[in-house]
N, C-alpha and C positions, 0 to 999 in steps of 0.2 A: 716233101710235104705237099699234101693235096691242096689245090686252089679252093679258097672258100667261096669264091663267086660274089656277085653283087647282092645288095639287100633284096631286090625283087626276085633274083634267082633262088635265094635261100628260103624265101616265104612265098613261093609260087602257089602253093595250095591255098594258103590263106587269102592271097590276092584273087585267085579264081573264085573262091567262095564269096568274097566281098562283091566281085563283078557280077556273079549270078544273082545275088540278092538285089543289087542295084538294077539290073536288067528286069528282074521280076517286078520290083517296085515301080519302075518306070512304066512297064507294060500296064500294070494295074491302074496308074494314074491316067495313062492315055486312054484306056478302055473306059474308066470312069467318066472322062471328059466327052468321049464319043457318046456313051449312053445318056449323059445329062443333056447333050445337044439334041438327041433324038427324042428324048422324053419331053412330056408337057412341062412347062416351067413350074418349079416347086412341087412336082408331083410326089416326091418322097422326102420325108424328114424322119429320123429315128424317134423324135419325141423327147419329152422330158420325163425322167423317172421320179416318182413321188411316192413317199411312204410316210406314214405316222411315226413320229419319233417317241419311243418309250424311253423317257429320261430316267435313267438308273445308273448306278455304278456297275461295271461289267460283272456279270455272274463269275464266281470263283476268284474274283480279284482278292488279293491279300497283300498287306503292307503295314508298315508302322509309320503313321503320319506325324510329322513334326510341323507345328504352325510356322509358316514363312514369316520373314520379318515384317512384311507389310501388314499381316494380321496382328502380330504382336504390337505394332505401332498404334493400332486403334483399339487396343484392349487395356483393361487396367486390373484384371485378376485372372488372366489365362496363364497357366504354368506352361512354360516351353519345355516339353519332353516328348517322348514318343508315345503315340496312342495307337495300339493295334486296331486295325480296321479291316475286317474280313467280310466277304459277301459269299452267300450260299449259291447253289446252283440255280436257284429261282430268282436271284437278284435281291434278296432280303439281307439286311445287315445282321450278321451273326454276333451272338448266339440267337438263333431263330427257332427252328423245330426241335423241341425237347423230347416229346412223347410220341410214340407210334400210335397211340389211341387217346388223344386229348379229349377231355370233357368240356373244355372251354377254350376257344380260340379267339384271339384279339388281333387286329390288324390296324397299325397306325400309318397314315399317309400325311405328307406335308413337305416342307422345304428343309433347309439346313437346321432349323430350330427343332425339327423332329429327328433328323439324321443324327445330330450330336457327334459330329466327327471328332471334335477335340474334348471328348469325355471318355473315361475308361470304359472298356468293353462291357463290363458287368454293371456299370453305373448309368448306362444310357437308359432314359426313363421308359421307353417302350418295353425293353427286356425286363427291367426291374419291376414294372407294374405287373407283368405276368408272374413273377415269382412272389410278389406281395399277395396277389389275389389268390394264388394257389394256396399259400399259407393261411389266409383268411377264410377261404371257402372249403378247402379240402379237395377241390377239383383239380385234376391234372390239366395244367394250363400251358398253352403255347402262345407267345406273343411275337408278332412279325413287325418288323420296322421297315417300312417302305419309303422313308424320307429320302429326299435328294436335294442337295443345295441348288438353289435357283428355281426349284419347281413352283408353279403357280397351282391354283385350284383346278385349272384346266388340265395341266399335266397329271395331277392326282386323279382326276376322272379316268384318264387313259390307264393309269396304273391300277385303279380300282377294277376296271373292266377286264384288263388283260393279265393282271398278276395277282391281285387280291382275291377276287372271286373264286379262282380255281383252288385256293387253300381252304375254302368254305369257313370263313370266320363267323363266329356268332355275333361279334361286335366289331364295327369298323369306326375308327376315330379320325377325324380329320382336323388339322389346325393349319390355318392359313391367314395371312394378314399383309405383312410388309412386302413380300414378293408380289402379290397381286396389286397392291397399291402402286408399287414401282412401275410395273408393266402398264397399268392403266393410265398412270400419269405421263409416262414418256411415250408410249406406243399408241395409246387411246383404244387399244383392243387387245384381247388375249390371242387373236389370230394374226399376230405380227409376223413380219418377214425378217425380223432380227435373228441372225444366225444362232445367237446364244439362247433365245427364248422361243423361237418359232415351234409350234406343235408339229409342223411338217418339214420334211427334208426334200429338197429339189435337186436333182442331179442332171444338169444340162450337158449334152455331149459336146466336149471341146478338148482341145489339147491339154489345157490346164487341168481339166477333170481327169483326163488319163494320167498325167504326171502326179496328180494328188493320189490317185488310186495306186500307183506304183510306190509312192512314198509310204502309204498306209500299209501296203504289203510288206514293205522293208521293215517298218516298225513292228509288225506282228512277228516276223521272222527274228528280229533282234531280240524282242522280249521273250521269245520262245526258247532260243538256243543260248543266249548269253543274259539271262534276266538279272542276275546280281551285278554283273559289270554295267549293264544298261542303267540300272537303278543308281549305282554309285556315280556314274557320269551325270545323270540328271541331277542328283543331289549336289554334286560339285558345281554344276552350272547354276543351280539356284543359290548356292552359297556365294559364288563370285558375283552374281548379279542380284543379290538380295535386295538391294536398294532401288532397282529398277521398278517403274511403275507397273502396277497390275493391270490386267485387261479391263477396260471400261466398256461394259456391254451396252451402255446407253450414250456413248460418246456423241453420236450425231444429233442427239436431242438436247444435249446440255448447253448451258451458256446463256439462257434468257429466262425471264420470269414466266413460269408456266401458268396458264389459266386453269383453274380447277372447277370442273363442273361436278359437284358432289352428288347430284341426283344421278348422273350417268354412272359415276364410280360405284355408287351403292347398287344401282340396278344391275350392273354387269356381275358384280361380286355375288349379289343375292341369287341370281339365276344359277350360278355354279354351285352355290350351297344347296339350293333346292334340287339341282340335278343329282348331287351326291346323295341326298336324302331318298329321292325317288328311285334311283337305281339300286340303292342298298335294300330298301324295302321290297322292291320287285324281286330281289334274289333272296328274300327272307333273312337278311342281315340287319341287325339293330344298328341304326346310325347314331353316332354321338359327335357333337361339335365341340371344339375347344377354342376358347379366346386365347390370345397370345400374351404371355407375360412380357413385361418391358420395363425399362428404367426411366420412362418419360414422366417425371413428377412435375407438379405445378411449380415447384422451386427446385430446378434440376441441380444435380452435382456439377461442379465446374468442368469435370471431364466430359460428361454427356453433353453439356451446352457447347463445349469446344468441338467435340466430335460432330455434333449436328451442323455446325457452322461450316466445318471443313468438308463434310461428306455429303450433306443434303442441301443446305442453303447455297453453297458455292455452285451447285449443279442445277438447282431448280428454282432458286429464288425464294423458296419456302423458308420462313423463320421458324424457330423452335416452336412457338405457340401454334403456328399453322400446321407444322408437321404433327405435333402431338394431337391436335384436333382430328386429323385424318386417321391416325392409327386408332384413336378412341372411337371414331366413327365406325371403323371396320369391325372393331370388337363389339360395338353395340349392334351392329347389323347382324353379327352372328347370333347374338342373344335373341334378336327380334325374329329372324328366320326360324330359329329353333322353337321359339314360343309359338309361332304361327303353325308349326307343324307338330307340336307336342313332342319335340325331340330334346333329349337330355343334353345339358351344356355343362362342361367342366370349366368353370370361369377362373382360369389362371390369372387373367388380368387383374382381377379383384383379390385373389387369394395369395399371390406371390409377392413378398416385399420387393420393392423396386431398388434393390441395393446391389453393389458390386460383389458382395460376398456370394451372390447367387448367379449373376450374369456378368460376362466380361465385356460386353458392349451394350448396344441398344437392346437386344433381344436374345443373344445366344447364351445358353446355360453353360456354366462350368460344372465340375463334378458335384460340388455341393448343391448347386442349383438343380441338377438333373435329379439327385436323390430326394431333394425337397419336393419337387414336382411330382415324382413317382409316388410318394406318400399321399399326396392330395388326390391324384387320378385314381389310385387304388381305393381310397376311402370313398371317393365320389362314385365309382363304378360298382361298388359293393351292392347297393340296392338294385341297380340294373341287372347285375348277375343273379340276385335273388329272384327278381321278377322272371327272368329267363328260366330258372330252375323250376318255379311254379308252373310256367306255361308248358315245359317239357313233361311235367308230371300229370297234366290235365288229360 
């Protein structure tokens, strides 16, 4: 029987390779030290990589979303089931493009209240408005949904410039309120460094950054080659830890009574609304603003009052009346900016009943609410479309 030899003898090639790597690495470090010593102090730094974040769900993403337990805990009319959620190649929620040669194109921008993640695919109001208007007007109509949970009006301006304008919409409709309000209350500015809401991404060269890049590459390879197994593992994780707290995007700013400067809030919000109007008109797009439907009544439902105390008052010190006044203030700001610019407003705040049959929390629509809203928007946009048709014929 041949003698096996020691471990180093059996793995001589591997050890030689490792030794060569260590020698090359050591030589590189020594050379770097010599060059750094001979160079001027701080003469070279690779810099920080920055780019504008286009907040959207990844193009071609496809899944069936089931509301997590923490979402169900703060809702009273959301049905826990699977909601198909598909994204087209341009980052719009599907169904999106229906016709090769549309005669009318709409584009909706906003946050989660426009995204309607937990609404049936063909009941999401941006899509449904397109179908209703096509039936009303006889025009081949496409309607794009560019909503994204967490987006503010600043994010929607980026989306307008880089994603909506290329599809050449006739009408662009924007709806924002509570996301802008939250960012301005907690961060004081839209240009926050909060990693969840910042309009910019900064990548500083570091070992941690390098490791994060490797981790992201691993996730991409995992989702590419074992997508179904990966999804089931993630679902199992969420099931096991379903009662764990969700990410608090404004954790650092919570825990004390926040001072509210209403003039500053309105000014910042108004400027973004004005920018949306100006950009749209510059690109020959008809801008439309929408107020946000909500369940904030003068005499609130016990559920809504309790929800405000546990999610808003506990973190900001704002009681129900103060919170309602701010939401109402932003909706009124939308009306006033629109009036000053002679822009059409779809006033969902005044037209949608503030009931749980239509919204499952403060502002998010359920299936019934989305269909209700779609009927309103289609009816309200009908004269706008008629005006556009007349202009095209002139």
